C-alpha positions in Angstrom: 60.4 15.9 -141.3 58.9 14.6 -144.4 60.9 15.4 -148.1 57.4 16.0 -150.1 57.9 15.1 -153.6 58.4 18.5 -155.4 61.2 19.2 -153.0 62.6 15.8 -153.9 62.5 16.6 -157.5 64.3 19.5 -156.7 66.8 18.1 -154.8 67.4 15.0 -157.5 68.0 17.6 -160.3 70.9 19.2 -158.7 74.1 18.0 -159.9 75.8 18.9 -156.3 75.0 20.3 -152.9 76.7 22.3 -150.3 77.4 20.7 -147.2 78.4 22.7 -144.0 79.7 20.9 -140.9 81.5 22.2 -137.6 84.3 20.9 -135.4 83.9 20.2 -131.9 84.7 24.0 -131.2 82.3 25.4 -133.6 84.8 26.5 -136.4 83.0 25.8 -139.8 84.1 24.1 -143.0 82.2 23.7 -146.3 82.2 20.8 -148.8 80.3 19.6 -152.1 78.3 16.7 -152.2 77.5 14.8 -155.3 75.7 11.4 -155.8 72.3 12.5 -154.3 70.1 10.2 -153.6 66.6 10.3 -151.0 66.1 7.0 -148.6 62.7 7.2 -147.3 61.0 10.1 -146.1 63.8 12.2 -144.5 66.6 10.5 -145.3 69.1 12.5 -147.8 72.2 10.6 -148.7 75.6 12.2 -150.2 78.8 11.0 -151.6 82.2 12.7 -152.2 85.7 12.1 -151.8 85.1 14.5 -148.9 88.2 16.0 -147.3 89.6 15.1 -143.6 88.3 18.1 -142.1 84.7 17.2 -142.9 85.1 13.7 -142.0 86.7 14.4 -138.9 84.2 17.2 -137.7 81.0 14.5 -138.8 82.8 12.4 -136.0 83.2 15.4 -133.9 80.0 17.0 -134.7 77.0 15.0 -136.7 75.4 18.5 -137.1 75.1 19.4 -140.7 73.6 21.9 -143.0 72.8 21.1 -146.9 71.8 23.4 -149.2 70.6 22.3 -152.6 70.6 25.6 -155.0 69.5 26.5 -158.5 72.6 28.3 -159.5 70.9 30.2 -162.2 67.9 31.8 -160.4 69.8 32.0 -157.1 67.4 30.2 -155.1 67.3 27.1 -153.4 66.5 25.0 -150.2 68.6 24.4 -146.7 67.9 21.3 -145.1 69.2 20.8 -141.7 69.7 17.6 -139.5 72.3 15.1 -138.2 74.7 12.1 -139.8 73.2 9.4 -138.7 75.6 6.9 -140.9 78.7 7.6 -142.9 80.8 4.8 -144.8 83.1 4.3 -147.6 81.9 3.6 -150.6 84.9 3.0 -152.4 88.5 3.5 -152.8 90.2 5.3 -156.2 94.1 4.7 -156.5 95.7 7.8 -157.4 98.5 6.6 -159.5 97.8 8.7 -162.3 98.8 12.0 -160.4 102.2 13.6 -160.6 104.5 13.5 -158.0 103.8 16.1 -156.8 100.4 15.5 -156.2 99.1 13.3 -153.3 99.6 9.9 -153.5 97.0 8.8 -150.9 94.0 7.0 -152.2 90.8 8.7 -152.3 88.1 7.4 -150.5 84.3 7.6 -151.7 82.4 8.2 -148.9 78.7 7.9 -148.6 77.0 10.0 -145.7 73.2 9.7 -144.6 71.8 12.8 -143.0 68.7 12.5 -141.5 66.8 15.9 -142.4 65.1 17.8 -139.3 64.2 21.1 -141.1 63.9 22.9 -144.5 64.5 26.3 -145.1 64.1 28.6 -148.0 67.5 29.8 -149.3 68.2 32.6 -151.6 70.9 35.2 -153.1 68.0 37.4 -152.0 66.8 38.5 -148.9 65.0 35.5 -147.3 63.8 34.0 -144.0 65.3 31.7 -141.8 61.9 30.3 -140.9 61.5 26.7 -141.1 59.0 25.5 -143.8 56.3 24.1 -141.4 55.9 20.1 -142.3 57.4 21.0 -145.7 53.8 20.6 -147.1 53.1 20.7 -150.9 51.6 24.5 -149.9 54.8 25.6 -148.5 57.0 24.5 -151.3 54.6 25.9 -153.6 54.8 29.2 -152.0 58.5 29.0 -151.3 59.1 28.4 -155.3 56.6 31.0 -156.2 58.4 33.8 -154.2 62.0 32.9 -154.8 61.1 31.6 -158.4 62.4 28.1 -157.9 62.4 26.0 -161.2 61.6 22.2 -160.8 61.9 21.6 -164.5 
């Protein structure tokens, strides 16, 4: 599914997004993705020091849901798709942590998600109907109805 320019601007203006994954049995897990980028017309790239549960989930079940949300207005978009690539982007040494904290290195992981559907998302009542082709008209209508702020 093609991600429109207005939707790209909205996603890129977020400091972070939420990423939901599930293991093979369907047990859900929620994480935060940062360092957001877009590649091509339908690929979303996220980075973070994801916990082992998220990393294991995407190996077992690559299907994910990503929410980009304007916290002030309570509205945004849910993007669903599959992780098509994940790789380690960097390793951080935890030598500055106290002994009571983990001494394992933190691994910055980069996910590439192929976006298949885009849905309106809001604190308020909203439909779970995919926005057809995420056309400019649909994004404009969604932003009006849900009071999205693109600036």
